[in-house]
N, C-alpha and C positions, 0 to 999 in steps of 0.2 A: 505493499499500500504506498503509496504518496504522501508523506507527510506535509508537502508544501501544501495541497490543498485541503487540508483538515481547518475550518472553522474554529476559530479563537471562542474560550469561553469569552462570554462577557454579560455583565451584570444588567439586569433587567432596568434597574434605573442607573442613570448616569450621574454622580455627583464629582461634584470638584472636589479634591483631597481634602482642603481648610473644610468643606461642608460635612464630609463624610467625616473626619475626624471630631467636629463639634458636635456630630449627633452623636457618635459613637458617647461622647465625652457627657452629655447631658444625660440621654439614658442609662447609662451605668453611675454617673452621680445622684440621679433624682432615686435609683434604686438603691444604691449606699445611704443616701441621706435617712431614704424611710426607714430601712434597717438600723445603722446607727441610734438614728434616735429613740427607736424602739428599743434598743438593748444600753442605750446610754440613763437611763435612770433604773434602777433597781426596784421595784415595789418591796417593799415590806409588809409581809402578810400580816403579822400579829400585831402592825400598829401601836407598839409600845410609847407608854409619853416618853415626851425628850426628859431629860434631866436638865433641869433650872440651874441657870447659874446667873453671877452678880459679877460682871466684868468692868472697866472703867474704859473710855474710849482714849482719842489720844488727847484730848484735852485733860481727863481724869475724873470727866462724868459718869459715875454708874448708871450699868444697864442690866436690864434682868430677862432672863428671857420672857416670862411671864406676863411681861409688859407687851406683845407684841401678842395675849390671847386673841382669837377674834380675826384672825388674819391668819392667810397661808404665810410660812416664814421660809425664804432658802437660806440656810446656814453653810457659807463656807470654812473650812478650815485650811488654812494654807501657810507660808513661810516664804520670807525675800526669795531664801536660798532654794527653792525647788522651782526649775524648769517649769513643768507644768502647769505648776501655779503661775508665773511669770506668761504663761502663754493664755490661760485661760480667763485671767482675771481683765483683759479689753474686752472679752466677749459679757463678762458679768457685769462688766459698766453700761454697756451698749443696752444688755438686756434690763437692765434698773429705769432707763431712761421708757422704753416701752412699757415697765409695769407700774412703773412707781406711782400712779393713781387710779389702781384697779385692786386696791385693799390686800396687798401685797407686800410684806418686808424683804429685804435682801440684807442680810449681815453677814459682815467677813470678821473671822475671828483668825488674830494673828497668831501664833503658837511659841513662845519663848522668844521674843524679841523685844528688842526697846523702843521706846518711841524714835529717838533719835535715827536706828535702820530704818524702820517704815516710813519715815517723814522724807529722808531720803531717796526712797524707793518708790515715792508715791508721786514725785518728780518728773519720774520718766516714765510712771504706769497711775494714772489718778483714777482715784475709785473715788466716787460720789456720792456713796451708799455706804452704811454704819458702818465703820471698822473698830471692833472691840480688841482687846490684848490679854491674853492666856499666858501671862509669862512665865506662870511657875509650873503650866502644863496640869492643873489640878481639873479643870473642864473638859481638856481632850479628854484624860485618865476616864472620864463617866458617858465616855460615847463610844459607838462600836465604830471604830475607826481603824482601819487596815494600813493608812499611807496619806501622804500628804500630795494633791489635793483630796480632802473628800467633802460632801457637799451632801446634804440631807435636806428636802423639804417636808415640813410640818404641814401637817393642816391645820384648818381654824381652833381645834380644839388641844393643840399643843403635841398631835401624836407624830410621831416618825411615820412617812408618808413613802418617800422615794430615798434610796441614797446613788451617789453617784463616786465612783472611786477612779479618780485618774481626771483627766480636763475635759471638758466640756466645750462646746459652741453655746453657749447660755441664751444668746439672743436667737437662737434659732428658732421659728415660728412651731417647728413640731413640737420642740421641748418645752416652748412657751404656752404652748395649747393644753401637755400635760398639767405644767401647771397649774393654770387657770379653769383645768375642770376640776382640781381637788374642791375647790367653790363650790362647785353646781350638786 
C-alpha cells in the first residue's frame, strides 16, 4: 500500500493552538476548582463547641470567642514564618472584604510571636480583619490543630463546623458559599 495516498487524521473542529490550550485550561481548572473547594473544608461531624479564649489584639485590647456568638466565625491559626500562611493571608483579606457585612466574623490568631514581628509582617501582608495574639500557645493547645495554618469555621452557636489544614484561597466563591450556607 502506498503511504502517500493515506488521508491524514484531522480533528473535526479546527482550533488555533492558543484557543485549544485555553479551552483545555478552563475545562480542567473548573473541574479542579470544584473538587478542590469540596475537599478544602472538612466537615466536622460531631460539631463540638469551640474552646473559648480571651486574647489580646495588637493594641492589647482583649477579645473572647464568646463575643462573636450569633455569627459564623472563621478562625485562622497562623505564624509569620509559615510559608503557606503567607500565601493564604492575602486571600483571607480579600474574602474579608466580601463577607464583612454578612454577619460573618474573621479572626487571625497568631501563634507564639510578638507585636513587633507581626507589625513588620503586616507591612507586606496587610490584614484588615481581627488579629489576636496567642503568644504563650495556650489557646492553640485547646484546639484540634495539626499544623499551621489551620482554619476553623464555626456556626453561629459557636460549634466547630469546618476545618481546613493548610492554605486555601478563601476568597473563592465556592468556599465562601460553604461559609455563607452555615447561616441558613
